[in-house]
Backbone as numpy.savetxt, mean C-alpha at the origin, in Angstrom:
# Nx Ny Nz CAx CAy CAz Cx Cy Cz
50.05 -20.44 -14.11 49.00 -20.35 -15.03 48.21 -19.14 -14.78
47.81 -18.51 -15.75 46.86 -17.35 -15.65 45.48 -17.84 -15.61
44.63 -17.15 -14.73 43.21 -17.63 -14.71 42.32 -16.66 -15.48
42.73 -15.49 -15.68 41.87 -14.46 -16.41 42.47 -13.98 -17.69
43.55 -14.52 -18.07 44.21 -14.02 -19.25 43.96 -14.88 -20.48
42.98 -15.83 -20.40 42.59 -16.57 -21.53 43.44 -17.81 -21.84
44.26 -18.18 -20.90 45.07 -19.36 -21.06 44.27 -20.63 -20.93
43.22 -20.60 -20.04 42.36 -21.80 -19.87 41.47 -21.80 -21.09
41.03 -22.97 -21.65 40.17 -23.05 -22.75 38.83 -22.51 -22.25
38.03 -22.02 -23.27 36.67 -21.36 -22.98 35.81 -22.31 -22.22
35.90 -23.70 -22.49 35.03 -24.57 -21.83 35.32 -24.69 -20.35
36.63 -24.68 -20.00 37.00 -24.75 -18.58 36.58 -23.47 -17.91
36.78 -22.34 -18.51 36.34 -21.02 -17.95 34.83 -21.07 -17.66
34.02 -21.52 -18.69 32.53 -21.52 -18.45 32.19 -22.48 -17.28
32.85 -23.60 -17.22 32.58 -24.53 -16.08 32.92 -23.88 -14.83
34.01 -23.27 -14.68 34.40 -22.57 -13.48 33.39 -21.42 -13.12
33.04 -20.70 -14.15 32.11 -19.60 -13.95 30.69 -20.17 -13.49
30.22 -21.22 -14.08 29.02 -21.81 -13.67 29.07 -22.29 -12.20
30.19 -22.93 -11.90 30.28 -23.37 -10.52 30.29 -22.24 -9.53
30.97 -21.17 -9.89 31.07 -19.95 -9.05 29.62 -19.33 -8.85
28.92 -19.30 -10.00 27.56 -18.77 -9.94 26.66 -19.60 -9.15
26.72 -20.97 -9.21 25.97 -21.81 -8.38 26.27 -21.58 -6.87
27.58 -21.41 -6.55 28.07 -21.27 -5.18 27.43 -19.89 -4.69
27.56 -18.87 -5.48 27.07 -17.52 -5.06 25.54 -17.65 -4.84
24.84 -18.25 -5.78 23.42 -18.40 -5.63 23.05 -19.20 -4.39
23.74 -20.27 -4.16 23.46 -21.06 -2.95 23.63 -20.29 -1.64
24.59 -19.38 -1.66 24.87 -18.60 -0.48 23.86 -17.47 -0.36
23.43 -16.90 -1.39 22.57 -15.68 -1.32 21.13 -16.08 -1.29
20.74 -17.31 -1.78 19.36 -17.68 -1.87 18.60 -17.55 -0.60
19.08 -18.02 0.54 18.38 -17.80 1.85 18.11 -16.33 2.14
19.09 -15.52 1.89 18.89 -14.07 2.17 17.79 -13.47 1.21
17.89 -13.84 -0.07 16.83 -13.42 -1.09 15.45 -13.86 -0.67
15.38 -15.11 -0.25 14.04 -15.61 0.09 13.51 -14.93 1.36
14.38 -14.56 2.31 13.96 -13.81 3.44 13.49 -12.43 3.10
14.25 -11.80 2.18 13.83 -10.42 1.70 12.50 -10.50 1.08
12.36 -11.42 0.13 11.05 -11.47 -0.60 9.91 -11.81 0.40
10.17 -12.63 1.31 9.13 -13.04 2.39 8.80 -11.74 3.18
9.77 -11.00 3.56 9.47 -9.75 4.33 8.73 -8.75 3.51
9.10 -8.62 2.19 8.29 -7.75 1.38 6.87 -8.16 1.27
6.66 -9.53 1.11 5.30 -10.06 0.98 4.61 -9.75 2.32
5.25 -9.98 3.47 4.54 -9.72 4.75 4.24 -8.22 4.87
5.19 -7.38 4.43 4.92 -5.92 4.48 3.76 -5.53 3.64
3.66 -6.15 2.38 2.51 -5.77 1.53 1.21 -6.21 2.20
1.26 -7.41 2.77 0.12 -7.96 3.46 -0.35 -7.06 4.61
0.64 -6.59 5.35 0.32 -5.69 6.47 -0.19 -4.30 6.03
0.36 -3.76 4.97 -0.13 -2.52 4.33 -1.59 -2.71 3.86
-1.81 -3.83 3.10 -3.14 -4.13 2.68 -4.16 -4.24 3.78
-3.72 -4.98 4.84 -4.59 -5.12 5.97 -4.96 -3.89 6.62
-3.99 -2.82 6.76 -4.36 -1.61 7.33 -5.29 -0.77 6.44
-5.04 -0.78 5.15 -5.79 -0.14 4.13 -7.29 -0.62 4.24
-7.40 -1.95 4.19 -8.73 -2.55 4.23 -9.40 -2.41 5.58
-8.63 -2.44 6.61 -9.19 -2.11 7.99 -9.91 -0.76 8.06
-9.20 0.30 7.51 -9.70 1.59 7.54 -10.97 1.69 6.70
-11.03 1.21 5.49 -12.24 1.28 4.71 -13.29 0.40 5.24
-12.93 -0.85 5.82 -13.86 -1.77 6.28 -14.59 -1.23 7.59
-13.84 -0.58 8.36 -14.41 0.19 9.58 -15.45 1.17 9.18
-15.11 1.96 8.15 -16.00 2.97 7.66 -17.31 2.31 7.17
-17.14 1.23 6.41 -18.34 0.48 5.81 -19.17 -0.06 7.00
-18.49 -0.45 8.10 -19.25 -0.96 9.24 -19.82 0.13 10.15
-19.47 1.40 9.88 -19.98 2.40 10.76 -19.16 2.57 12.01
-17.93 2.06 12.04 -17.18 2.04 13.29 -16.03 3.14 13.20
-16.37 4.30 13.60 -15.36 5.41 13.54 -14.18 5.17 14.37
-14.30 4.66 15.54 -13.19 4.35 16.45 -12.25 3.32 15.83
-12.78 2.28 15.21 -11.90 1.29 14.56 -11.13 1.93 13.36
-11.87 2.80 12.62 -11.15 3.44 11.48 -9.97 4.25 12.00
-10.16 5.00 13.10 -9.22 5.96 13.59 -8.07 5.21 14.28
-8.35 3.93 14.70 -7.17 3.18 15.33 -6.07 2.82 14.28
-6.40 2.92 12.95 -5.44 2.68 11.92 -4.65 4.08 11.47
-5.01 5.15 12.11 -4.48 6.45 11.73 -3.51 6.97 12.75
-2.35 7.41 12.35 -1.31 7.95 13.24 -1.84 9.29 13.81
-1.37 9.58 14.97 -1.74 10.91 15.64 -1.40 12.06 14.81
-0.45 12.09 13.98 -0.10 13.27 13.21 -0.46 13.20 11.72
-1.41 12.38 11.44 -1.84 12.14 10.08 -2.50 13.39 9.54
-2.46 13.50 8.22 -3.21 14.61 7.53 -4.07 14.03 6.40
-5.17 14.66 6.13 -6.05 14.25 5.05 -6.33 15.31 4.08
-6.19 14.98 2.82 -6.41 15.99 1.80 -7.50 15.55 0.83
-8.36 16.64 0.56 -9.42 16.32 -0.33 -10.12 17.69 -0.75
-10.39 17.78 -1.98 -11.03 18.99 -2.51 -10.19 20.21 -2.27
-8.93 20.16 -2.31 -8.05 21.34 -2.07 -7.97 21.79 -0.59
-8.39 20.90 0.34 -8.44 21.25 1.75 -7.53 20.28 2.50
-6.87 20.66 3.52 -6.10 19.87 4.43 -6.75 19.84 5.85
-6.85 18.56 6.30 -7.39 18.44 7.67 -6.50 17.60 8.50
-6.30 17.98 9.80 -5.54 17.16 10.79 -6.31 15.95 11.10
-5.75 15.01 11.82 -6.47 13.91 12.23 -7.66 14.22 12.97
-7.56 15.10 13.93 -8.67 15.55 14.86 -9.77 16.17 13.98
-9.32 17.07 13.09 -10.35 17.73 12.28 -11.05 16.62 11.31
-10.35 15.73 10.72 -11.03 14.69 10.01 -11.93 13.88 10.79
-11.51 13.43 12.01 -12.34 12.62 12.83 -13.62 13.36 13.17
-13.67 14.59 13.56 -14.88 15.24 13.97 -15.68 15.86 12.81
-15.08 16.25 11.68 -15.72 16.97 10.62 -16.09 16.06 9.46
-15.12 15.25 8.97 -15.27 14.61 7.75 -15.57 13.20 7.83
-15.06 12.47 8.87 -15.29 11.06 8.92 -16.78 10.68 9.02
-17.61 11.39 9.82 -19.03 10.96 9.80 -19.63 11.06 8.43
-19.38 11.91 7.64 -19.88 11.98 6.24 -19.34 10.85 5.37
-18.04 10.55 5.53 -17.42 9.40 4.82 -18.05 8.11 5.18
-18.32 7.87 6.51 -19.02 6.72 6.96 -20.39 6.58 6.35
-21.16 7.75 6.38 -22.44 7.72 5.84 -22.43 7.37 4.33
-21.46 7.90 3.64 -21.34 7.66 2.18 -20.96 6.15 1.92
-19.95 5.71 2.62 -19.48 4.30 2.46 -20.59 3.31 2.79
-21.40 3.64 3.73 -22.45 2.64 4.13 -23.62 2.74 3.11
-23.77 3.83 2.46 -24.92 3.97 1.48 -24.58 3.35 0.17
-23.26 3.46 -0.23 -22.97 2.93 -1.61 -21.87 1.90 -1.51
-21.87 0.98 -2.48 -20.84 -0.03 -2.60 -19.96 0.43 -3.77
-18.78 0.82 -3.42 -17.81 1.16 -4.44 -17.19 -0.06 -5.12
-16.83 -0.01 -6.35 -16.14 -1.04 -7.04 -14.64 -0.67 -7.20
-13.75 -1.26 -6.17 -12.37 -0.88 -6.19 -11.60 -1.66 -7.23
-10.72 -1.03 -7.92 -9.80 -1.80 -8.76 -8.64 -2.33 -8.01
-7.66 -2.93 -8.57 -6.58 -3.50 -7.93 -5.76 -2.44 -7.20
-5.23 -2.78 -6.07 -4.38 -1.90 -5.24 -3.00 -1.98 -5.87
-2.39 -0.82 -5.98 -0.95 -0.66 -6.24 -0.17 -0.37 -5.04
0.55 -1.26 -4.52 1.24 -1.04 -3.20 2.74 -1.09 -3.42
3.40 0.03 -2.91 4.87 0.07 -2.85 5.32 0.11 -1.40
6.31 -0.71 -1.15 6.96 -0.70 0.25 8.38 -0.38 0.06
8.82 0.68 0.84 10.22 1.03 0.77 10.68 1.25 2.27
11.32 0.22 2.82 11.70 0.24 4.18 10.53 0.31 5.10
10.45 1.36 5.96 9.33 1.49 6.85 8.27 2.41 6.33
8.34 2.75 5.06 7.26 3.58 4.43 6.66 2.73 3.30
5.26 3.05 3.12 4.56 2.36 1.98 3.49 3.45 1.54
3.13 3.15 0.24 2.00 3.94 -0.27 1.12 2.96 -1.07
-0.19 3.34 -1.02 -1.21 2.55 -1.78 -1.96 3.44 -2.63
-2.10 3.10 -3.89 -2.90 3.79 -4.88 -3.99 2.96 -5.27
-5.20 3.53 -5.30 -6.36 2.75 -5.69 -7.35 3.67 -6.41
-8.14 3.05 -7.37 -9.25 3.76 -7.96 -10.54 3.02 -7.53
-11.59 3.83 -7.21 -12.82 3.18 -6.81 -13.90 3.80 -7.58
-14.81 3.04 -8.22 -15.96 3.52 -8.90 -17.15 3.54 -8.08
-17.80 4.66 -8.03 -19.09 4.84 -7.33 -20.18 5.19 -8.17
-21.29 4.38 -8.20 -22.46 4.60 -9.03 -23.61 4.36 -8.13
-24.57 5.25 -8.06 -25.83 4.94 -7.32 -26.43 6.31 -6.85
-27.12 6.27 -5.71 -27.73 7.47 -5.24 -27.39 7.63 -3.78
-27.03 8.87 -3.44 -26.65 9.24 -2.12 -27.34 10.57 -1.77
-28.16 10.50 -0.72 -28.94 11.66 -0.23 -29.82 12.13 -1.31
-30.49 11.21 -1.96 -31.47 11.52 -3.04 -30.79 12.11 -4.27
-29.49 12.10 -4.38 -28.80 12.63 -5.60 -28.05 11.54 -6.34
-28.03 11.58 -7.65 -27.29 10.54 -8.34 -25.81 10.71 -8.16
-25.10 9.55 -8.07 -23.61 9.57 -7.89 -23.12 8.73 -9.04
-22.06 9.26 -9.67 -21.32 8.53 -10.76 -19.99 9.23 -10.94
-18.98 8.61 -10.22 -17.62 9.15 -10.31 -16.64 8.06 -9.97
-15.39 8.38 -10.31 -14.27 7.45 -9.98 -13.44 8.26 -8.92
-13.13 7.63 -7.79 -12.35 8.23 -6.80 -10.98 7.71 -6.86
-9.99 8.57 -6.76 -8.54 8.15 -6.67 -8.18 8.31 -5.24
-7.47 7.24 -4.64 -7.02 7.38 -3.32 -5.46 7.11 -3.30
-4.84 7.97 -2.53 -3.40 7.74 -2.22 -3.26 7.68 -0.76
-2.83 6.62 -0.21 -2.62 6.48 1.20 -1.14 6.25 1.46
-0.58 7.03 2.44 0.83 6.83 2.78 0.90 6.32 4.20
1.61 5.22 4.47 1.69 4.57 5.67 3.19 4.44 6.15
3.34 4.37 7.51 4.69 4.05 8.04 4.58 2.87 8.93
5.64 2.21 9.15 5.68 1.11 10.08 6.49 1.43 11.27
5.86 1.25 12.42 6.64 1.45 13.70 6.26 0.35 14.62
7.22 -0.31 15.23 6.99 -1.38 16.23 6.19 -2.45 15.51
6.53 -2.71 14.24 5.84 -3.85 13.47 4.46 -3.59 13.11
3.92 -2.38 13.27 2.55 -1.95 12.94 2.49 -0.93 11.87
1.72 -1.09 10.82 1.50 -0.03 9.81 0.41 0.85 10.20
0.72 2.21 10.14 -0.26 3.24 10.47 -0.37 4.21 9.29
-1.59 4.71 9.09 -1.80 5.70 8.05 -1.32 7.02 8.44
-0.55 7.67 7.59 0.05 8.90 7.87 -0.56 10.08 7.08
-1.07 9.66 5.92 -1.72 10.65 5.04 -2.72 9.94 4.02
-3.83 10.62 3.78 -4.77 10.07 2.72 -5.09 11.29 1.91
-5.00 11.05 0.56 -5.44 12.01 -0.39 -6.41 11.48 -1.38
-7.57 12.21 -1.39 -8.71 11.67 -2.31 -8.94 12.80 -3.33
-9.25 12.29 -4.53 -9.67 13.21 -5.59 -10.72 12.35 -6.37
-11.57 13.02 -7.19 -12.61 12.32 -7.92 -12.80 13.01 -9.33
-13.26 12.13 -10.23 -13.54 12.60 -11.58 -15.01 12.15 -11.84
-15.78 13.11 -12.06 -17.18 12.78 -12.39 -17.32 12.25 -13.79
-18.36 11.34 -13.94 -18.45 10.80 -15.27 -19.88 11.13 -15.81
């Protein structure tokens, strides 16, 4: 008897196909579940690192913020590039002062994880007064992270802003 040449009635073929599909799903389901769980855990780890960085700035803890940053990280803002060391000594104190003075309203995070790399995109609205000047803009943040030894580290941050 032929199995693929149409000798079996369509009903038998569909039953066999359904049984094969169920068997394949039963075999693959544990792997799919583990993959989805790992992605969920990765997203949670990425989110935790992102929030730890900004939370440390809000708390005024420069050392805690920098613990989330890789040694070779770069920061981009206003057409300038800073190394980790330059950011820590030049720009971080001003970012801490700003984050502590204003409460930004962050939109939902867009997180993509691909293997041991991830990126986070966020928009944050800032309205208020900083250093006696009115503030009204939306900041766009792109943070790139990598995972090493089970830990997510910030490799690059790019900020831009649109005044309103």
